C-alpha positions as MATLAB code, in Angstrom:
seq = 'MPEKICIAGLGQMGGSLAMALKSKGIDTEIIGWSLYEEEINNALELGIIDSGSTKPSETLDKADLTILCMPVYPLIDFVEANAKRFKKGSIVTDISSVKSIIIEEVRPLLNENGVHFIGSHPMAGTEKSGLKSAAADLYNKAVIFICSHCTDDPAAISIVREFWRDIDAQPFEVDAIEHDDA';
ca = [
       6.378  -10.104  -24.584;
       7.487   -6.616  -23.615;
      10.306   -5.141  -25.694;
      12.524   -4.401  -22.670;
      12.514   -6.223  -19.336;
      14.424   -5.172  -16.239;
      15.263   -7.841  -13.700;
      16.020   -6.029  -10.455;
      18.012   -8.486   -8.367;
      20.203  -11.095  -10.054;
      20.374  -13.781   -7.390;
      18.970  -17.267   -7.820;
      15.443  -16.145   -8.695;
      16.285  -13.158  -10.903;
      19.202  -14.931  -12.550;
      16.945  -17.889  -13.304;
      14.408  -15.558  -14.935;
      17.106  -14.093  -17.163;
      18.387  -17.579  -18.018;
      14.864  -18.796  -18.812;
      14.208  -15.863  -21.149;
      17.523  -16.395  -22.974;
      17.230  -20.200  -23.142;
      13.772  -19.965  -24.695;
      15.022  -17.479  -27.294;
      12.455  -14.889  -26.274;
      13.003  -11.715  -28.262;
      13.330   -9.078  -25.558;
      16.131   -6.904  -24.259;
      17.049   -7.929  -20.710;
      18.364   -5.201  -18.438;
      19.815   -6.270  -15.096;
      20.024   -4.299  -11.878;
      21.987   -5.384   -8.821;
      23.511   -3.818   -5.747;
      26.764   -5.484   -6.761;
      28.893   -4.663   -9.809;
      30.366   -8.181   -9.705;
      26.886   -9.690  -10.107;
      26.208   -7.467  -13.137;
      29.563   -8.464  -14.664;
      28.905  -12.168  -14.026;
      25.459  -11.951  -15.641;
      26.956  -10.146  -18.653;
      29.699  -12.776  -18.952;
      27.082  -15.541  -18.815;
      25.169  -13.752  -21.567;
      21.917  -13.732  -19.581;
      21.478   -9.944  -19.612;
      22.074   -7.508  -22.447;
      23.030   -4.596  -20.203;
      23.080   -3.806  -16.513;
      23.937   -1.363  -13.799;
      24.058   -0.870  -10.055;
      22.265    2.442  -10.597;
      18.458    2.293  -10.744;
      18.544    5.543  -12.729;
      20.229    3.632  -15.572;
      17.809    0.695  -15.674;
      14.257    1.307  -14.437;
      13.214    4.022  -16.873;
      14.074    1.854  -19.877;
      11.911   -1.180  -19.040;
       8.383   -1.945  -20.201;
       8.224   -4.683  -17.545;
      10.276   -4.811  -14.345;
      10.458   -7.881  -12.126;
      11.548   -7.100   -8.567;
      13.584  -10.060   -7.304;
      14.512   -9.179   -3.754;
      13.280   -9.865   -0.207;
      10.108   -8.143    1.003;
      11.454   -5.224    3.040;
      14.390   -4.372    0.767;
      11.884   -4.475   -2.117;
       9.595   -1.977   -0.378;
      12.579    0.266    0.414;
      13.774    0.002   -3.206;
      10.406    1.095   -4.588;
      10.073    3.912   -2.029;
      13.484    5.237   -3.098;
      12.920    4.774   -6.837;
       9.176    5.062   -7.546;
       9.681    8.062   -9.832;
      12.367    6.275  -11.868;
      10.130    3.558  -13.357;
       9.025    4.187  -16.923;
       5.564    5.778  -17.067;
       2.992    3.281  -18.323;
       5.235    0.314  -17.552;
       4.349   -2.745  -15.490;
       6.083   -3.921  -12.334;
       5.721   -7.337  -10.738;
       7.679   -9.159   -8.065;
       8.559  -12.644   -6.871;
       8.053  -12.218   -3.122;
       6.352  -14.819   -0.990;
       4.142  -12.364    0.934;
       1.746  -10.251   -1.084;
      -0.512   -8.097    1.107;
       2.186   -5.853    2.587;
       3.890   -5.373   -0.763;
       0.621   -4.536   -2.473;
      -0.325   -2.101    0.323;
       3.073   -0.375    0.289;
       4.198   -0.601   -3.336;
       1.073   -0.382   -5.508;
       0.076    3.160   -4.390;
       3.611    4.508   -4.895;
       3.843    3.103   -8.390;
       0.257    3.904   -9.382;
       0.639    7.571   -8.454;
       3.651    7.663  -10.799;
       1.728    6.135  -13.710;
       3.122    2.604  -13.272;
       1.052   -0.601  -12.992;
       1.849   -3.056  -10.193;
       0.706   -6.667  -10.408;
       2.041   -8.930   -7.641;
       3.408  -12.397   -8.438;
       4.631  -15.267   -6.285;
       6.401  -18.160   -7.999;
       6.392  -21.447   -6.128;
       9.991  -22.072   -7.136;
      13.510  -21.837   -5.784;
      15.815  -23.774   -3.537;
      17.574  -23.194   -0.229;
      20.579  -21.853   -2.153;
      21.118  -18.232   -3.100;
      23.046  -16.131   -5.558;
      23.504  -16.117   -9.302;
      25.663  -19.254   -9.066;
      22.494  -21.115   -7.977;
      20.370  -19.887  -10.895;
      18.965  -22.378  -13.408;
      17.194  -21.830  -16.728;
      14.558  -24.431  -15.846;
      13.770  -23.200  -12.306;
      10.339  -21.912  -13.367;
       9.379  -24.793  -15.692;
       5.890  -25.935  -14.673;
       6.132  -23.842  -11.477;
       2.863  -22.514  -10.121;
       2.836  -18.709  -10.108;
       0.243  -16.888   -8.040;
      -0.760  -13.562   -9.569;
      -2.363  -11.208   -7.057;
      -4.155   -8.538   -9.019;
      -6.739   -6.058   -7.780;
     -10.122   -5.181   -9.287;
      -8.790   -1.715  -10.187;
      -5.768   -3.081  -12.083;
      -5.551   -2.645  -15.826;
      -6.642   -5.928  -17.472;
      -3.961   -5.463  -20.156;
      -1.247   -5.257  -17.464;
      -2.566   -8.416  -15.799;
      -2.555  -10.168  -19.166;
       1.058   -9.139  -19.865;
       2.207  -10.500  -16.485;
       0.253  -13.732  -17.039;
       1.742  -14.174  -20.528;
       5.248  -13.388  -19.271;
       5.035  -16.337  -16.871;
       3.477  -18.604  -19.513;
       6.241  -17.719  -21.980;
       8.842  -19.179  -19.610;
       6.703  -22.326  -19.131;
       5.327  -21.469  -15.695;
       1.690  -21.964  -14.711;
       0.056  -18.710  -13.552;
      -3.086  -18.647  -11.389;
      -4.887  -15.533  -10.168;
      -5.683  -15.295   -6.467;
      -6.618  -12.587   -3.989;
      -3.594  -11.317   -1.998;
      -5.210  -11.858    1.407;
      -6.319  -15.400    0.484;
      -2.793  -16.017   -0.822;
      -1.164  -14.897    2.411;
      -3.637  -16.843    4.557;
      -2.831  -20.012    2.613;
];
């Protein structure tokens, strides 16, 4: 497990990731990022993150692994605005339901800044949103599609796969286009 993990987006999905990591006693520092100070404060009060900020400049460069937990187009905009802020050599994954567009838009930006991008799509969540809807067991036994590319670093793929396994999810590798077609 990476030493420091940033969860960018602390709604239901990101909050559930933080809760899962804490509930399983996984030894990693969890850094939270949110647009909203109140969400950071709530996550700190719940004890599901160790630190957090609304400023990407105070979170992204510290993480060995960042999980982007936001909708597709805000995610692309976030990476476009912050690609140079991610820690060199780190790994970034996401939880978005559509993979091809994210991989086409995000991977090149991160790769040119020395950051690995490995797409993920958890088959988890409910119709509810927000940190108040997060649950530590949301990812238990959930299927996670990992959409890697033949040029991706095998070690980065392995770290993403093990991250999901460590929170009791079931990762499967699949091509991004096949994923989106399905």
